TORKOL-4160 file (C-alpha; in steps of 0.2 Angstrom, whole numbers, padded with zeros to 4 digits, m for minus):
469
<pt num="1" X="0001" Y="0000" Z="0000"/>
<pt num="2" X="0007" Y="0017" Z="m0005"/>
<pt num="3" X="0008" Y="0032" Z="0005"/>
<pt num="4" X="m0005" Y="0040" Z="m0005"/>
<pt num="5" X="m0018" Y="0025" Z="m0001"/>
<pt num="6" X="m0014" Y="0027" Z="0017"/>
<pt num="7" X="m0018" Y="0043" Z="0018"/>
<pt num="8" X="m0034" Y="0042" Z="0008"/>
<pt num="9" X="m0039" Y="0027" Z="0020"/>
<pt num="10" X="m0034" Y="0039" Z="0036"/>
<pt num="11" X="m0046" Y="0053" Z="0029"/>
<pt num="12" X="m0059" Y="0040" Z="0026"/>
<pt num="13" X="m0057" Y="0033" Z="0044"/>
<pt num="14" X="m0057" Y="0052" Z="0050"/>
<pt num="15" X="m0072" Y="0055" Z="0041"/>
<pt num="16" X="m0083" Y="0040" Z="0048"/>
<pt num="17" X="m0075" Y="0045" Z="0065"/>
<pt num="18" X="m0083" Y="0061" Z="0063"/>
<pt num="19" X="m0099" Y="0057" Z="0056"/>
<pt num="20" X="m0102" Y="0043" Z="0071"/>
<pt num="21" X="m0097" Y="0058" Z="0082"/>
<pt num="22" X="m0110" Y="0069" Z="0076"/>
<pt num="23" X="m0122" Y="0055" Z="0076"/>
<pt num="24" X="m0119" Y="0051" Z="0095"/>
<pt num="25" X="m0122" Y="0071" Z="0098"/>
<pt num="26" X="m0138" Y="0069" Z="0088"/>
<pt num="27" X="m0145" Y="0054" Z="0097"/>
<pt num="28" X="m0146" Y="0062" Z="0114"/>
<pt num="29" X="m0158" Y="0076" Z="0108"/>
<pt num="30" X="m0173" Y="0063" Z="0108"/>
<pt num="31" X="m0170" Y="0062" Z="0127"/>
<pt num="32" X="m0172" Y="0081" Z="0129"/>
<pt num="33" X="m0189" Y="0079" Z="0118"/>
<pt num="34" X="m0195" Y="0066" Z="0130"/>
<pt num="35" X="m0191" Y="0076" Z="0145"/>
<pt num="36" X="m0198" Y="0092" Z="0140"/>
<pt num="37" X="m0213" Y="0083" Z="0132"/>
<pt num="38" X="m0217" Y="0074" Z="0149"/>
<pt num="39" X="m0214" Y="0090" Z="0159"/>
<pt num="40" X="m0226" Y="0100" Z="0148"/>
<pt num="41" X="m0240" Y="0086" Z="0148"/>
<pt num="42" X="m0239" Y="0087" Z="0167"/>
<pt num="43" X="m0242" Y="0105" Z="0166"/>
<pt num="44" X="m0254" Y="0106" Z="0154"/>
<pt num="45" X="m0266" Y="0093" Z="0162"/>
<pt num="46" X="m0266" Y="0106" Z="0178"/>
<pt num="47" X="m0272" Y="0121" Z="0167"/>
<pt num="48" X="m0288" Y="0117" Z="0162"/>
<pt num="49" X="m0292" Y="0116" Z="0182"/>
<pt num="50" X="m0282" Y="0133" Z="0184"/>
<pt num="51" X="m0292" Y="0142" Z="0170"/>
<pt num="52" X="m0308" Y="0135" Z="0175"/>
<pt num="53" X="m0306" Y="0141" Z="0194"/>
<pt num="54" X="m0300" Y="0158" Z="0187"/>
<pt num="55" X="m0317" Y="0158" Z="0176"/>
<pt num="56" X="m0327" Y="0154" Z="0190"/>
<pt num="57" X="m0319" Y="0167" Z="0202"/>
<pt num="58" X="m0323" Y="0180" Z="0189"/>
<pt num="59" X="m0337" Y="0177" Z="0178"/>
<pt num="60" X="m0350" Y="0179" Z="0190"/>
<pt num="61" X="m0344" Y="0198" Z="0195"/>
<pt num="62" X="m0344" Y="0205" Z="0177"/>
<pt num="63" X="m0358" Y="0208" Z="0164"/>
<pt num="64" X="m0360" Y="0215" Z="0146"/>
<pt num="65" X="m0344" Y="0217" Z="0137"/>
<pt num="66" X="m0333" Y="0213" Z="0152"/>
<pt num="67" X="m0341" Y="0197" Z="0153"/>
<pt num="68" X="m0338" Y="0192" Z="0135"/>
<pt num="69" X="m0319" Y="0198" Z="0137"/>
<pt num="70" X="m0317" Y="0186" Z="0151"/>
<pt num="71" X="m0327" Y="0172" Z="0142"/>
<pt num="72" X="m0316" Y="0173" Z="0126"/>
<pt num="73" X="m0299" Y="0173" Z="0137"/>
<pt num="74" X="m0307" Y="0157" Z="0144"/>
<pt num="75" X="m0313" Y="0149" Z="0129"/>
<pt num="76" X="m0297" Y="0152" Z="0118"/>
<pt num="77" X="m0285" Y="0147" Z="0132"/>
<pt num="78" X="m0295" Y="0130" Z="0135"/>
<pt num="79" X="m0293" Y="0127" Z="0115"/>
<pt num="80" X="m0274" Y="0131" Z="0116"/>
<pt num="81" X="m0273" Y="0120" Z="0131"/>
<pt num="82" X="m0281" Y="0106" Z="0123"/>
<pt num="83" X="m0271" Y="0108" Z="0107"/>
<pt num="84" X="m0254" Y="0108" Z="0116"/>
<pt num="85" X="m0259" Y="0093" Z="0128"/>
<pt num="86" X="m0265" Y="0082" Z="0113"/>
<pt num="87" X="m0251" Y="0086" Z="0103"/>
<pt num="88" X="m0238" Y="0085" Z="0116"/>
<pt num="89" X="m0245" Y="0069" Z="0121"/>
<pt num="90" X="m0244" Y="0062" Z="0104"/>
<pt num="91" X="m0226" Y="0068" Z="0103"/>
<pt num="92" X="m0222" Y="0060" Z="0118"/>
<pt num="93" X="m0230" Y="0044" Z="0113"/>
<pt num="94" X="m0221" Y="0043" Z="0095"/>
<pt num="95" X="m0204" Y="0046" Z="0103"/>
<pt num="96" X="m0209" Y="0032" Z="0116"/>
<pt num="97" X="m0213" Y="0021" Z="0100"/>
<pt num="98" X="m0196" Y="0027" Z="0091"/>
<pt num="99" X="m0185" Y="0022" Z="0105"/>
<pt num="100" X="m0193" Y="0004" Z="0104"/>
<pt num="101" X="m0189" Y="0005" Z="0087"/>
<pt num="102" X="m0172" Y="0009" Z="0089"/>
<pt num="103" X="m0167" Y="m0004" Z="0102"/>
<pt num="104" X="m0176" Y="m0017" Z="0089"/>
<pt num="105" X="m0166" Y="m0010" Z="0074"/>
<pt num="106" X="m0151" Y="m0012" Z="0086"/>
<pt num="107" X="m0155" Y="m0030" Z="0091"/>
<pt num="108" X="m0161" Y="m0035" Z="0075"/>
<pt num="109" X="m0152" Y="m0026" Z="0061"/>
<pt num="110" X="m0155" Y="m0028" Z="0041"/>
<pt num="111" X="m0170" Y="m0030" Z="0031"/>
<pt num="112" X="m0184" Y="m0041" Z="0035"/>
<pt num="113" X="m0184" Y="m0058" Z="0025"/>
<pt num="114" X="m0202" Y="m0061" Z="0019"/>
<pt num="115" X="m0196" Y="m0079" Z="0013"/>
<pt num="116" X="m0195" Y="m0084" Z="0030"/>
<pt num="117" X="m0213" Y="m0078" Z="0035"/>
<pt num="118" X="m0226" Y="m0090" Z="0034"/>
<pt num="119" X="m0239" Y="m0079" Z="0023"/>
<pt num="120" X="m0247" Y="m0081" Z="0008"/>
<pt num="121" X="m0243" Y="m0072" Z="m0010"/>
<pt num="122" X="m0257" Y="m0058" Z="m0007"/>
<pt num="123" X="m0249" Y="m0053" Z="0010"/>
<pt num="124" X="m0232" Y="m0055" Z="0003"/>
<pt num="125" X="m0235" Y="m0045" Z="m0013"/>
<pt num="126" X="m0242" Y="m0030" Z="m0003"/>
<pt num="127" X="m0228" Y="m0031" Z="0011"/>
<pt num="128" X="m0215" Y="m0031" Z="m0003"/>
<pt num="129" X="m0223" Y="m0017" Z="m0011"/>
<pt num="130" X="m0224" Y="m0006" Z="0005"/>
<pt num="131" X="m0205" Y="m0010" Z="0006"/>
<pt num="132" X="m0209" Y="m0016" Z="0025"/>
<pt num="133" X="m0192" Y="m0012" Z="0036"/>
<pt num="134" X="m0188" Y="m0007" Z="0054"/>
<pt num="135" X="m0173" Y="0006" Z="0048"/>
<pt num="136" X="m0186" Y="0015" Z="0038"/>
<pt num="137" X="m0201" Y="0014" Z="0050"/>
<pt num="138" X="m0188" Y="0022" Z="0064"/>
<pt num="139" X="m0183" Y="0037" Z="0051"/>
<pt num="140" X="m0201" Y="0040" Z="0047"/>
<pt num="141" X="m0207" Y="0041" Z="0066"/>
<pt num="142" X="m0191" Y="0051" Z="0071"/>
<pt num="143" X="m0195" Y="0064" Z="0058"/>
<pt num="144" X="m0213" Y="0064" Z="0062"/>
<pt num="145" X="m0209" Y="0067" Z="0080"/>
<pt num="146" X="m0197" Y="0081" Z="0076"/>
<pt num="147" X="m0210" Y="0090" Z="0065"/>
<pt num="148" X="m0223" Y="0089" Z="0079"/>
<pt num="149" X="m0211" Y="0096" Z="0091"/>
<pt num="150" X="m0205" Y="0110" Z="0082"/>
<pt num="151" X="m0223" Y="0114" Z="0077"/>
<pt num="152" X="m0227" Y="0114" Z="0096"/>
<pt num="153" X="m0213" Y="0126" Z="0098"/>
<pt num="154" X="m0221" Y="0138" Z="0086"/>
<pt num="155" X="m0238" Y="0137" Z="0094"/>
<pt num="156" X="m0230" Y="0140" Z="0110"/>
<pt num="157" X="m0220" Y="0155" Z="0105"/>
<pt num="158" X="m0237" Y="0163" Z="0098"/>
<pt num="159" X="m0246" Y="0159" Z="0112"/>
<pt num="160" X="m0232" Y="0169" Z="0123"/>
<pt num="161" X="m0230" Y="0183" Z="0111"/>
<pt num="162" X="m0250" Y="0184" Z="0111"/>
<pt num="163" X="m0251" Y="0185" Z="0130"/>
<pt num="164" X="m0237" Y="0198" Z="0131"/>
<pt num="165" X="m0244" Y="0210" Z="0119"/>
<pt num="166" X="m0260" Y="0208" Z="0126"/>
<pt num="167" X="m0255" Y="0212" Z="0143"/>
<pt num="168" X="m0245" Y="0226" Z="0136"/>
<pt num="169" X="m0256" Y="0234" Z="0125"/>
<pt num="170" X="m0270" Y="0231" Z="0138"/>
<pt num="171" X="m0260" Y="0237" Z="0153"/>
<pt num="172" X="m0255" Y="0254" Z="0142"/>
<pt num="173" X="m0274" Y="0257" Z="0139"/>
<pt num="174" X="m0279" Y="0254" Z="0156"/>
<pt num="175" X="m0268" Y="0267" Z="0163"/>
<pt num="176" X="m0271" Y="0279" Z="0150"/>
<pt num="177" X="m0289" Y="0279" Z="0150"/>
<pt num="178" X="m0290" Y="0276" Z="0171"/>
<pt num="179" X="m0279" Y="0292" Z="0172"/>
<pt num="180" X="m0292" Y="0301" Z="0163"/>
<pt num="181" X="m0306" Y="0295" Z="0176"/>
<pt num="182" X="m0317" Y="0288" Z="0165"/>
<pt num="183" X="m0321" Y="0268" Z="0162"/>
<pt num="184" X="m0313" Y="0257" Z="0148"/>
<pt num="185" X="m0324" Y="0258" Z="0133"/>
<pt num="186" X="m0325" Y="0248" Z="0118"/>
<pt num="187" X="m0319" Y="0263" Z="0106"/>
<pt num="188" X="m0303" Y="0262" Z="0114"/>
<pt num="189" X="m0300" Y="0243" Z="0109"/>
<pt num="190" X="m0304" Y="0248" Z="0092"/>
<pt num="191" X="m0293" Y="0263" Z="0092"/>
<pt num="192" X="m0278" Y="0253" Z="0099"/>
<pt num="193" X="m0282" Y="0239" Z="0086"/>
<pt num="194" X="m0282" Y="0250" Z="0072"/>
<pt num="195" X="m0266" Y="0260" Z="0077"/>
<pt num="196" X="m0257" Y="0243" Z="0079"/>
<pt num="197" X="m0263" Y="0233" Z="0064"/>
<pt num="198" X="m0265" Y="0247" Z="0050"/>
<pt num="199" X="m0248" Y="0249" Z="0046"/>
<pt num="200" X="m0245" Y="0230" Z="0043"/>
<pt num="201" X="m0261" Y="0228" Z="0035"/>
<pt num="202" X="m0256" Y="0243" Z="0021"/>
<pt num="203" X="m0238" Y="0234" Z="0019"/>
<pt num="204" X="m0247" Y="0218" Z="0016"/>
<pt num="205" X="m0259" Y="0227" Z="0003"/>
<pt num="206" X="m0241" Y="0234" Z="m0004"/>
<pt num="207" X="m0233" Y="0217" Z="m0004"/>
<pt num="208" X="m0248" Y="0211" Z="m0014"/>
<pt num="209" X="m0248" Y="0223" Z="m0026"/>
<pt num="210" X="m0229" Y="0222" Z="m0030"/>
<pt num="211" X="m0230" Y="0202" Z="m0031"/>
<pt num="212" X="m0242" Y="0204" Z="m0045"/>
<pt num="213" X="m0232" Y="0218" Z="m0054"/>
<pt num="214" X="m0213" Y="0213" Z="m0050"/>
<pt num="215" X="m0206" Y="0226" Z="m0062"/>
<pt num="216" X="m0215" Y="0240" Z="m0052"/>
<pt num="217" X="m0206" Y="0235" Z="m0036"/>
<pt num="218" X="m0189" Y="0239" Z="m0045"/>
<pt num="219" X="m0195" Y="0254" Z="m0049"/>
<pt num="220" X="m0202" Y="0259" Z="m0031"/>
<pt num="221" X="m0187" Y="0269" Z="m0028"/>
<pt num="222" X="m0191" Y="0281" Z="m0010"/>
<pt num="223" X="m0207" Y="0272" Z="m0007"/>
<pt num="224" X="m0199" Y="0254" Z="m0004"/>
<pt num="225" X="m0187" Y="0260" Z="0010"/>
<pt num="226" X="m0201" Y="0264" Z="0022"/>
<pt num="227" X="m0212" Y="0249" Z="0017"/>
<pt num="228" X="m0196" Y="0239" Z="0021"/>
<pt num="229" X="m0193" Y="0247" Z="0036"/>
<pt num="230" X="m0212" Y="0245" Z="0044"/>
<pt num="231" X="m0211" Y="0227" Z="0039"/>
<pt num="232" X="m0194" Y="0225" Z="0048"/>
<pt num="233" X="m0202" Y="0232" Z="0064"/>
<pt num="234" X="m0216" Y="0219" Z="0064"/>
<pt num="235" X="m0203" Y="0206" Z="0059"/>
<pt num="236" X="m0192" Y="0208" Z="0074"/>
<pt num="237" X="m0209" Y="0213" Z="0086"/>
<pt num="238" X="m0218" Y="0197" Z="0082"/>
<pt num="239" X="m0202" Y="0186" Z="0086"/>
<pt num="240" X="m0200" Y="0180" Z="0068"/>
<pt num="241" X="m0183" Y="0177" Z="0066"/>
<pt num="242" X="m0186" Y="0162" Z="0080"/>
<pt num="243" X="m0203" Y="0155" Z="0073"/>
<pt num="244" X="m0202" Y="0161" Z="0054"/>
<pt num="245" X="m0190" Y="0149" Z="0049"/>
<pt num="246" X="m0200" Y="0133" Z="0056"/>
<pt num="247" X="m0217" Y="0141" Z="0047"/>
<pt num="248" X="m0209" Y="0144" Z="0030"/>
<pt num="249" X="m0201" Y="0126" Z="0031"/>
<pt num="250" X="m0219" Y="0119" Z="0032"/>
<pt num="251" X="m0225" Y="0132" Z="0019"/>
<pt num="252" X="m0212" Y="0126" Z="0007"/>
<pt num="253" X="m0212" Y="0106" Z="0012"/>
<pt num="254" X="m0232" Y="0103" Z="0014"/>
<pt num="255" X="m0245" Y="0104" Z="0001"/>
<pt num="256" X="m0258" Y="0117" Z="0002"/>
<pt num="257" X="m0271" Y="0103" Z="0003"/>
<pt num="258" X="m0262" Y="0096" Z="0020"/>
<pt num="259" X="m0260" Y="0115" Z="0026"/>
<pt num="260" X="m0279" Y="0116" Z="0022"/>
<pt num="261" X="m0284" Y="0101" Z="0031"/>
<pt num="262" X="m0274" Y="0105" Z="0046"/>
<pt num="263" X="m0280" Y="0123" Z="0047"/>
<pt num="264" X="m0299" Y="0116" Z="0046"/>
<pt num="265" X="m0296" Y="0105" Z="0060"/>
<pt num="266" X="m0288" Y="0118" Z="0071"/>
<pt num="267" X="m0301" Y="0131" Z="0065"/>
<pt num="268" X="m0318" Y="0122" Z="0068"/>
<pt num="269" X="m0315" Y="0104" Z="0074"/>
<pt num="270" X="m0305" Y="0108" Z="0089"/>
<pt num="271" X="m0316" Y="0122" Z="0095"/>
<pt num="272" X="m0330" Y="0111" Z="0094"/>
<pt num="273" X="m0323" Y="0097" Z="0104"/>
<pt num="274" X="m0319" Y="0110" Z="0118"/>
<pt num="275" X="m0336" Y="0118" Z="0117"/>
<pt num="276" X="m0343" Y="0100" Z="0119"/>
<pt num="277" X="m0333" Y="0098" Z="0134"/>
<pt num="278" X="m0337" Y="0113" Z="0141"/>
<pt num="279" X="m0355" Y="0110" Z="0139"/>
<pt num="280" X="m0354" Y="0095" Z="0146"/>
<pt num="281" X="m0346" Y="0103" Z="0162"/>
<pt num="282" X="m0360" Y="0114" Z="0165"/>
<pt num="283" X="m0373" Y="0101" Z="0163"/>
<pt num="284" X="m0380" Y="0104" Z="0145"/>
<pt num="285" X="m0378" Y="0085" Z="0140"/>
<pt num="286" X="m0371" Y="0070" Z="0150"/>
<pt num="287" X="m0370" Y="0051" Z="0150"/>
<pt num="288" X="m0378" Y="0041" Z="0164"/>
<pt num="289" X="m0392" Y="0029" Z="0169"/>
<pt num="290" X="m0401" Y="0040" Z="0180"/>
<pt num="291" X="m0417" Y="0037" Z="0171"/>
<pt num="292" X="m0430" Y="0039" Z="0185"/>
<pt num="293" X="m0421" Y="0056" Z="0192"/>
<pt num="294" X="m0428" Y="0072" Z="0184"/>
<pt num="295" X="m0413" Y="0084" Z="0177"/>
<pt num="296" X="m0422" Y="0099" Z="0184"/>
<pt num="297" X="m0433" Y="0100" Z="0200"/>
<pt num="298" X="m0447" Y="0112" Z="0204"/>
<pt num="299" X="m0442" Y="0112" Z="0221"/>
<pt num="300" X="m0439" Y="0102" Z="0237"/>
<pt num="301" X="m0424" Y="0093" Z="0234"/>
<pt num="302" X="m0408" Y="0097" Z="0245"/>
<pt num="303" X="m0395" Y="0103" Z="0234"/>
<pt num="304" X="m0378" Y="0107" Z="0240"/>
<pt num="305" X="m0377" Y="0125" Z="0232"/>
<pt num="306" X="m0390" Y="0131" Z="0246"/>
<pt num="307" X="m0378" Y="0128" Z="0260"/>
<pt num="308" X="m0362" Y="0135" Z="0264"/>
<pt num="309" X="m0355" Y="0120" Z="0271"/>
<pt num="310" X="m0358" Y="0111" Z="0255"/>
<pt num="311" X="m0358" Y="0122" Z="0242"/>
<pt num="312" X="m0346" Y="0126" Z="0227"/>
<pt num="313" X="m0339" Y="0142" Z="0231"/>
<pt num="314" X="m0342" Y="0148" Z="0214"/>
<pt num="315" X="m0361" Y="0145" Z="0215"/>
<pt num="316" X="m0372" Y="0162" Z="0214"/>
<pt num="317" X="m0387" Y="0152" Z="0221"/>
<pt num="318" X="m0394" Y="0160" Z="0239"/>
<pt num="319" X="m0388" Y="0148" Z="0253"/>
<pt num="320" X="m0389" Y="0147" Z="0271"/>
<pt num="321" X="m0377" Y="0140" Z="0283"/>
<pt num="322" X="m0381" Y="0122" Z="0281"/>
<pt num="323" X="m0396" Y="0108" Z="0279"/>
<pt num="324" X="m0398" Y="0106" Z="0298"/>
<pt num="325" X="m0398" Y="0122" Z="0308"/>
<pt num="326" X="m0394" Y="0121" Z="0326"/>
<pt num="327" X="m0392" Y="0140" Z="0328"/>
<pt num="328" X="m0404" Y="0152" Z="0335"/>
<pt num="329" X="m0404" Y="0162" Z="0318"/>
<pt num="330" X="m0404" Y="0156" Z="0300"/>
<pt num="331" X="m0391" Y="0166" Z="0289"/>
<pt num="332" X="m0399" Y="0169" Z="0272"/>
<pt num="333" X="m0385" Y="0176" Z="0259"/>
<pt num="334" X="m0392" Y="0182" Z="0242"/>
<pt num="335" X="m0378" Y="0184" Z="0230"/>
<pt num="336" X="m0378" Y="0199" Z="0219"/>
<pt num="337" X="m0380" Y="0194" Z="0201"/>
<pt num="338" X="m0373" Y="0209" Z="0191"/>
<pt num="339" X="m0379" Y="0201" Z="0174"/>
<pt num="340" X="m0398" Y="0203" Z="0180"/>
<pt num="341" X="m0397" Y="0214" Z="0197"/>
<pt num="342" X="m0389" Y="0228" Z="0189"/>
<pt num="343" X="m0404" Y="0231" Z="0178"/>
<pt num="344" X="m0415" Y="0227" Z="0192"/>
<pt num="345" X="m0407" Y="0242" Z="0202"/>
<pt num="346" X="m0409" Y="0254" Z="0188"/>
<pt num="347" X="m0427" Y="0248" Z="0187"/>
<pt num="348" X="m0433" Y="0248" Z="0204"/>
<pt num="349" X="m0423" Y="0263" Z="0208"/>
<pt num="350" X="m0421" Y="0274" Z="0194"/>
<pt num="351" X="m0415" Y="0288" Z="0206"/>
<pt num="352" X="m0401" Y="0278" Z="0213"/>
<pt num="353" X="m0384" Y="0284" Z="0204"/>
<pt num="354" X="m0370" Y="0268" Z="0202"/>
<pt num="355" X="m0355" Y="0271" Z="0213"/>
<pt num="356" X="m0343" Y="0269" Z="0199"/>
<pt num="357" X="m0343" Y="0263" Z="0181"/>
<pt num="358" X="m0342" Y="0246" Z="0177"/>
<pt num="359" X="m0326" Y="0237" Z="0171"/>
<pt num="360" X="m0309" Y="0242" Z="0175"/>
<pt num="361" X="m0307" Y="0256" Z="0189"/>
<pt num="362" X="m0296" Y="0264" Z="0201"/>
<pt num="363" X="m0301" Y="0267" Z="0218"/>
<pt num="364" X="m0308" Y="0285" Z="0214"/>
<pt num="365" X="m0316" Y="0285" Z="0196"/>
<pt num="366" X="m0332" Y="0295" Z="0202"/>
<pt num="367" X="m0331" Y="0313" Z="0197"/>
<pt num="368" X="m0326" Y="0324" Z="0213"/>
<pt num="369" X="m0339" Y="0333" Z="0221"/>
<pt num="370" X="m0352" Y="0320" Z="0218"/>
<pt num="371" X="m0359" Y="0312" Z="0234"/>
<pt num="372" X="m0361" Y="0293" Z="0234"/>
<pt num="373" X="m0377" Y="0286" Z="0239"/>
<pt num="374" X="m0380" Y="0282" Z="0256"/>
<pt num="375" X="m0378" Y="0262" Z="0261"/>
<pt num="376" X="m0397" Y="0263" Z="0268"/>
<pt num="377" X="m0403" Y="0268" Z="0251"/>
<pt num="378" X="m0393" Y="0254" Z="0242"/>
<pt num="379" X="m0399" Y="0241" Z="0255"/>
<pt num="380" X="m0418" Y="0248" Z="0253"/>
<pt num="381" X="m0415" Y="0246" Z="0235"/>
<pt num="382" X="m0407" Y="0230" Z="0236"/>
<pt num="383" X="m0420" Y="0223" Z="0247"/>
<pt num="384" X="m0434" Y="0226" Z="0233"/>
<pt num="385" X="m0425" Y="0215" Z="0221"/>
<pt num="386" X="m0430" Y="0199" Z="0232"/>
<pt num="387" X="m0445" Y="0190" Z="0239"/>
<pt num="388" X="m0442" Y="0179" Z="0254"/>
<pt num="389" X="m0455" Y="0166" Z="0260"/>
<pt num="390" X="m0454" Y="0154" Z="0274"/>
<pt num="391" X="m0465" Y="0140" Z="0276"/>
<pt num="392" X="m0476" Y="0147" Z="0263"/>
<pt num="393" X="m0478" Y="0164" Z="0271"/>
<pt num="394" X="m0470" Y="0180" Z="0263"/>
<pt num="395" X="m0458" Y="0188" Z="0275"/>
<pt num="396" X="m0460" Y="0208" Z="0277"/>
<pt num="397" X="m0447" Y="0221" Z="0282"/>
<pt num="398" X="m0432" Y="0210" Z="0283"/>
<pt num="399" X="m0416" Y="0218" Z="0288"/>
<pt num="400" X="m0403" Y="0217" Z="0274"/>
<pt num="401" X="m0385" Y="0220" Z="0276"/>
<pt num="402" X="m0371" Y="0220" Z="0264"/>
<pt num="403" X="m0361" Y="0206" Z="0262"/>
<pt num="404" X="m0344" Y="0199" Z="0253"/>
<pt num="405" X="m0336" Y="0183" Z="0254"/>
<pt num="406" X="m0317" Y="0182" Z="0258"/>
<pt num="407" X="m0313" Y="0169" Z="0246"/>
<pt num="408" X="m0320" Y="0174" Z="0231"/>
<pt num="409" X="m0325" Y="0191" Z="0232"/>
<pt num="410" X="m0344" Y="0186" Z="0229"/>
<pt num="411" X="m0354" Y="0202" Z="0234"/>
<pt num="412" X="m0373" Y="0201" Z="0240"/>
<pt num="413" X="m0384" Y="0204" Z="0255"/>
<pt num="414" X="m0388" Y="0195" Z="0270"/>
<pt num="415" X="m0401" Y="0193" Z="0283"/>
<pt num="416" X="m0404" Y="0184" Z="0298"/>
<pt num="417" X="m0420" Y="0175" Z="0302"/>
<pt num="418" X="m0424" Y="0169" Z="0321"/>
<pt num="419" X="m0428" Y="0151" Z="0323"/>
<pt num="420" X="m0438" Y="0153" Z="0339"/>
<pt num="421" X="m0457" Y="0146" Z="0334"/>
<pt num="422" X="m0452" Y="0136" Z="0319"/>
<pt num="423" X="m0458" Y="0118" Z="0320"/>
<pt num="424" X="m0446" Y="0104" Z="0323"/>
<pt num="425" X="m0442" Y="0094" Z="0307"/>
<pt num="426" X="m0441" Y="0101" Z="0290"/>
<pt num="427" X="m0444" Y="0120" Z="0285"/>
<pt num="428" X="m0442" Y="0128" Z="0268"/>
<pt num="429" X="m0436" Y="0145" Z="0263"/>
<pt num="430" X="m0441" Y="0151" Z="0244"/>
<pt num="431" X="m0431" Y="0166" Z="0238"/>
<pt num="432" X="m0436" Y="0173" Z="0221"/>
<pt num="433" X="m0432" Y="0188" Z="0211"/>
<pt num="434" X="m0446" Y="0201" Z="0209"/>
<pt num="435" X="m0439" Y="0205" Z="0192"/>
<pt num="436" X="m0445" Y="0187" Z="0187"/>
<pt num="437" X="m0464" Y="0191" Z="0187"/>
<pt num="438" X="m0473" Y="0203" Z="0177"/>
<pt num="439" X="m0477" Y="0220" Z="0186"/>
<pt num="440" X="m0495" Y="0216" Z="0187"/>
<pt num="441" X="m0492" Y="0199" Z="0193"/>
<pt num="442" X="m0483" Y="0206" Z="0208"/>
<pt num="443" X="m0498" Y="0215" Z="0215"/>
<pt num="444" X="m0508" Y="0198" Z="0214"/>
<pt num="445" X="m0523" Y="0205" Z="0203"/>
<pt num="446" X="m0532" Y="0193" Z="0193"/>
<pt num="447" X="m0526" Y="0203" Z="0178"/>
<pt num="448" X="m0509" Y="0199" Z="0184"/>
<pt num="449" X="m0514" Y="0181" Z="0185"/>
<pt num="450" X="m0520" Y="0181" Z="0167"/>
<pt num="451" X="m0504" Y="0191" Z="0161"/>
<pt num="452" X="m0493" Y="0177" Z="0169"/>
<pt num="453" X="m0502" Y="0163" Z="0160"/>
<pt num="454" X="m0501" Y="0171" Z="0143"/>
<pt num="455" X="m0482" Y="0173" Z="0144"/>
<pt num="456" X="m0473" Y="0165" Z="0130"/>
<pt num="457" X="m0459" Y="0159" Z="0140"/>
<pt num="458" X="m0461" Y="0153" Z="0159"/>
<pt num="459" X="m0452" Y="0164" Z="0172"/>
<pt num="460" X="m0435" Y="0157" Z="0180"/>
<pt num="461" X="m0440" Y="0146" Z="0194"/>
<pt num="462" X="m0438" Y="0152" Z="0213"/>
<pt num="463" X="m0424" Y="0144" Z="0224"/>
<pt num="464" X="m0430" Y="0132" Z="0237"/>
<pt num="465" X="m0421" Y="0129" Z="0252"/>
<pt num="466" X="m0426" Y="0116" Z="0264"/>
<pt num="467" X="m0418" Y="0115" Z="0281"/>
<pt num="468" X="m0420" Y="0105" Z="0297"/>
<pt num="469" X="m0421" Y="0110" Z="0314"/>
């Protein structure tokens, strides 16, 4: 062997060693992917409960546009969590499957010899046509797992970016508007939207124009510089250097049909799945075999939501301390429903001015020099919103006090009913909102009863709260 041949052989050995070293560095990446996927899956499974707890703690305190803002944050957040949980779980399973294929290929290397398999010519022909091979399957699963992991990285960056800019612009708008002493209104959101997105939309329209007329871009001159400058700002502001290469790789490697199917799944199928799960959670539909139990009761059932010792803290139904009362007083708390009772206050007490505007506020958003209504006037108006019956008799002149929960922030009114003189055994409180009945029906006249019967929709059922002493 000549010196030249020995030199070439040494170079080949060096190349093989380098390739082996690179493969050795490449292999451990799957360990990091499995570790990251496992940690994220564990965290993501906790998020639906966190989101639902936050939603339950906030939703009953807002109404109108404020309610829809909270609802859409919750709904979009649930969709994102479900998407990430499902896809990270799929990636985790694929990586585990890939590890098993690597071990199988290491123990039994080489191609599959179909001549040694006891199968007929039809199955053998299909297997030979598909080129069944463990090594080939290992590469395909590896590529699919890596693709999913990179796509998830893009989704996570989008979520973080959206959250960051939502907090940034929302916080800036809140500071500006609160500093002016007025509540945050819808027009301010539209103004912020136009300020942020109008330059990008104009650049996008210009880009479409020059796409159809490439020769015009060469003659753009001074106009092209500001267009490039605006797009550069958005390029860096929206973290395009990080997720842009991944997205462009997908756009150049996958067909429009594949991307269309994926967009359909993400845009329609997943919201339907999440909506179905959410509707199941609130009892719109379910799956059980309680065929003799009605879904709704007209009263008399012992429902945990009416007892402080048993209720869900997020429930907004009236409640007392327990189903068995040994105290000298029954403590009746009626939560204030901002969605219904704000309108009720304006209806029954039109001269009573609100303390402040709804939505985001500072401690002092009421104009200086304007007196706030007295607490007695507020309580008198609140008391007119509810009718309370005890064992079939309407209670008059109840002494209401303002109530606030220290755990959930729920607000309402509370009154204390003496238990002296109540019979032993079962007693029943009935609480109804006066606005649930027609105005004439509240007076108890024959015309009122007829008007109530002619209603197209039945009024909401009152709250029945049985208790024992």
